[in-house]
N, C-alpha and C positions, 0 to 999 in steps of 0.2 A: 381311477387310474390310481387317483390318490390314496383309496380306500385300498386298493393290490397294493399298493409300495409301502402301506403301513401293514399290511398284514405279513410281506414277505420280509420285513425286519422285525415283527416281533417272530414270525416263525426260524429266524436266522440266530434272532437273542438264543429261543430257546432251545433250537438243536446245538448252541454254543453252551449253554448251560447244560445240557445233557451230556456232551462232551467232556466237560471238565469236572461233572459229577463222576463219570466211567473210572476218570484215572486214577490212578493211587495216590493218596496222601504223600507229598514229597517227606525225604527223612527228615525226622527231626533233627536239631544242630547235633554234632556230635557232644557235646559237653552235656546234654539231657541225660545219656547214658549214664553221668558218672553223679548227677545231682543224688543228696539224701531223698531217703523214700519219705511221703508226706505223713505217713504215718509207721507206727511199731506192727502195726495186724500184719502176720507173716514171716517176720524176720527172724532170723537166727538169736538164740542167748536170751539174754533177759538184763533189765537195767539199762542206762543212762542213754543217748544217742542224744549228740548237740546240733540244735536247729538254730540257732542264731545266724542273723546273717549274715556277719562275717566270717562265721566256722562255715554256712553253706559255702559261700564266693569260695572261701578258698579251698574245700573238699573237692569244687570243680575244677578249680584251677588246677592243683596239684593232680588229681587223678587225669585231666585231662595232657596234662606233658607227663607221667607216667606212661601214656597209653603212646606217648609221640616215640616212647621209647622201645618199647616192646620188645623190637627186634633187636636193638642195642644192645642191651640188659639182659638178653638171652645167657642162664646159665653165671649169672652173677654168685656172689655172695650176697643176698638181701637181711638188710635192717631194716626193721618195722617197728613200730612205733608214734610217739607224737608227737611234739615240740621238740624234746630234748633230741630225738635221734633228728628230727629235721634241721634243727641247730646245725647238725655235724656238716650239711650241706654238701658243698663240694669241696670239702676240706678234708672230709673223711679219706680219701685214699692218700694224702701223704703221711699219714700215720702206719697202713697199709702197704707199702711198695711193692708193685707186680699183684696185687690183688684184684680180680676184676669184682668191684662192688657195684650194687645199686643201693638207695636212699629211697625208703617208702615211708618216712616218716612226714606225720600229717598234725600239724598244732590243733593242740585243743579234742585229739580221737581219745577214744574209750576203748575199751575191749571189745565192745560190742558194734564198734564202730571197724573195728578192723575185722570181724568178724563180717561184714557186709561187705567188705571189699578184698578180703582175702583173695579170690578166684582169681579177676583181673590184674590185680595191682603186683600179686605175690606168685603163686600158683602159676598164672601164665608163662612166667620167664623159667620154669624148670629150673628153679635154681640149686649151687651146689652145695651152699647152707643157710639156715636162718639164724641171724641175730635178734631177740624179741628181749624187747624194754616197755613195760605197757601195766596201764594200770591205777597212774597217779592221778589221771582227770573224775575216772570213777569215784574216787576217794571225794574230790571235789565236790562232783554232785551226790555225795552223800549215798552213794551206795554201798550195801554190806558187804565185808571183805569174804565171804562166803558166795552172793552172786560173782562178785568179778572173777574168783579163782573158777568156778564154773564156766566162765565164757572162756578163759584161759585154757580150759581143758580140751573144750570145743576147738579152739584155734591148734593145738598142739594136734589132737586127733586128724584135723584136715591135714597138717603138714604132713605125720605120720602116713595117710593113709596115699597120701601125691606120690610120696616115694618112703619106704619103708626104710632105706639106708639114706637119707640125708640128713647130715649133722646138725642139731639145734641148740644152739644156745643160746639159754634162759638167764637175763641179768633180774638180780632181785629189783625192786624198788626202791629207787634215790630215794636218801633221806631229803624230810623239806621240812615245814612248820605248822605249828597249828592256827597259824595267823592266814597260813595258805590252804586253811581247811584240811592240811594234811598233817594230822597229829599224830606224833613218833609211835605209840602202841598201836593206832589201825595199822600203819603201815609194817610194822613189826608181825602182826597179826596176819595182816596179806602175803607179805613173805614165808612166814610157817605153813600156809597151805599151800604157795606156790611151790615149796619143796616140796610137801606131803603129794601134791600134784605128779612129781615126775619121780618119786621116791622107786627106785630099782628099775626104772628106764633106761638102758645103757646108749638108747640114740640122743640122747637129751644131756648136755652140759649145765650143770646152774653153778652160776659164777657170785659168791657171794659181794655183790657190790655197794649193798646197803653198810655193812661194815666197812670196808674203804671208805666211803664219804661220811660216815656220820659221826658229829661227836658226842663226848660223853654223857649228853642228855638225848641222844639219838636224833639230832637234827641237825639240817645240811648247815656246813659252813661257809661262811660269808666269803673268807676268801677263795674258795673254789664256786660258791652259788651266791653271785651279789643279790640276788632276790627272793633266794632261800625257796628255789623251785629250776633253776636253769641253770648248768656248769656255763664256768668262763671257759678260756682257752684251758686253763691249766687243770679244771677239772674234766676235760675232755683228754687231755693227755693222759691225765692217771685211767680214765676208763679203754684207751687207747694199747695202756700199758698193762693193762687187767687181762683183755682180749687177748694180747700178742703172743703170749704161751700155750691158747687156748690152740690158736691158729695154727701156731707151728708143730702140737701137736697131729693136728687133722690132716698136717699136709701143705697148706697153703702158705706157709712163712717158715724162714730157715730151712729152706730147702736144700742148699751145699752144705758139703761134709766139712765138717769145723777142722781147721787146718793147723789146728796147735802141735807146736813141736814141743817133746817132751825132755826136759833137763835129762844132763848127763846124771847117770847113776840112779836114776829112778825109774820105777818099773810101768808098766800101764794096767791096773787092775780092771778095765775097761778097752774092749777094742772098738766100741763106736760101732761095729757093725748090727754084733748078735751078744747073746746074754753069756758065751761061754767063760767058764769060771765062775760062774753065779747058780745059786738055787735057793729052792727051799730046803726046810731041813733034811726030807727024806727024799731029795732027790737034785738033781742039777739041770741047766736049761740049756748046753753045749750046741753052738751050732744054732739055737733058736730064737728069731726076731720077740717072740713072746713069750710071757711066763703062762703056764696052764692055763692061767684063769682071767690073763690077759689084764691084769695089773702091774705086769711092768713091762716097759716095750724098747724095744732098744731102737733110734731113729737117727740117721745123721748126725752121729756124733753123742749123743745124747742119750741117756737113759733115764728113762720118762717113768715116774710114779703117776699114774693115770685116775683122775678124779672117781670116787668111788659111785654107783650109782645109788647104793643105798645111801648114800650120804655123807656115814662116816662109816671105816673099815680097816681094821688092824691088820695089816699084812707087814711078813719082813723076810725079805732077800738077803742072801748071806752070800761071800764068798767059799769054794769050794776050799779053800785052804784057809791054815792059819799062821800067826804072826807071833813069833813068841821073843823074837829078838825088839830089841830098842827099835823103833824108828819114826818118821816122819810121812804124815799122809795128805797129800794135797787132793781139795776138788773145788768145784765151781756149783753153786745149785741156785735155783731159779724157782721162785714160790706166787703162784698165784696167789689173790689177796684171802688172808685169814688162814691159808694152807698150812697142816703141822704133818709134819714126816719126823725123822731123825736118824743120825748115822751111830752104828755099835759099832765101838771099839773094842773087839775081843769080846764084850758081853754087855757093858755098860753102855744106854742110851744116852748122848749128846744130840738133845732137842736140838735138831734142823727147823725151822719154820719161818712163815711169813712173821720175823719178831716184834715189827710196830705192832701188829693186830694180836696174833696168837700169842706174843710172848715167848719165855720168860726173861729174854733179854730185852727190854722194850727201850730205854736209855740209848742203843748205839746209836754214834753219829753218823759212821760209814754207811751203812746198812743201804741197798738201795732198792727200793720197792721194785718187784714185778722186773727185776732185771739180774745180772750174775753177779752175783758174790763168792769171793772164796773164803774156805775157808780150809785151816793148816792145823793137824792135830801133830805135835811132837810129843813121843813116849818113851821115858826115862825112866828105868826101876820101876816097872810098873805104875806111872802115874802120867797120864796126860795133861799139858797145856795147852790150853782149846782155841784159835780165834778166829773173828770172822772178820775180814778186810782188817786187820791189823790190830781188832781191840778184843780184850781179852772176855771168853763167854767164859772158862774155865780152868781155874790157875794151877789143880791138883786133883784132878780126877781121877779117881782109882781105880786100877785095872787088875786083873786078875795074869797070872803068869802066861798065858798064851787063849787064843780065840781069833775069829774069823772078825771082817767086816761086812756089816748090814747097813742095811738101807731100811728104814721101815715107812710103811705108808697107811695114813689115818685118814685124813682130812683134806682135801683139794687135790691141787696138783701139783708135783715137785718134779724139777728135770736137774738131773744131775751130768756134770761133763768134766772129763778131765781128771777123772779117779787114777793116783797114780800113789807110787809109796817108795819109799826108800828105805832099804834096810842101814841099821847102822851099828857100826860092832859091839 
């Protein structure tokens, strides 16, 4: 009896073992699917993938949190990058009110790391636009700029393949310091390669953020980067200001028509809705919201000189009428970092730029970077007196007897609004 009982127990245990073995393995914890692969074998791109314990832990935590927001963050404008992007955190939205945003930055990430997580963290959101800042950690890991730029091309190709119409905003790698293993010469070389990679691509807008933040030696400024790597609130504010005009042109911000009321005796030269009254030398764009080449765009009260995909391209838009009398011309302009434009007065050009970076009037005290500034030109007896926010640009600019008003495009994006003129006796 005892033998039979013992055999029965063994049989039951064996059947239980067989039953357990036959069952499918329980699913792995959700976090494990976001773990960094143990080796580089079969992974896209080249160069460094960080695997330090702190980074692996953060990688899983951040990506698991991203997955929890997959539904909530659908169709957002996605910010993609490393600690600089992550550090913006939940305060990102206060800089861009009304925009749906998703922060997909992971501290310590590299271009190759972004490649690995691009599908789950970004493409799965079906973003309406992507803002990319990445590459500084690759430099710390001694990756060659050419390797980093090659990874960037793969990232951009994947974004473009996912949605050929989705705007992509590429920010230059921010300045840092040689003490952070990120010397200025390597950052400048990397940014040059980035610019070359996107040259001629109208889907991608390149913003000169390195120029915006770099000091005379090409390093980060302590006032904006206390550790010479990460921006403080003032640094983030400047980055937001640089992005704002681009988001406005893309239709995410400044979507309401400017409600400015023109002064008595002034006549508007731009109706705010289309390019009527403006054209190239051989044609006009009456009734059209865009020039034939897409360089000049009328949107919500703004006449926009768009960022040229070529990097730099000179274009000139002119009024279809001339102004032989004495007059006062008033307008407002807003420039992206280091933008280069100009206002033609009959024929001579008055430089209209992001003055602190692009010059020539670098000592202006009242100029507001990446915000609206007022230009006033008073013409008397073929001599123009020109000011910006009340400060003199040119005290006696000589002009011909007659001619149109023109707007030049060269580098970066420039917006004009409230363009109006009063003829004098």
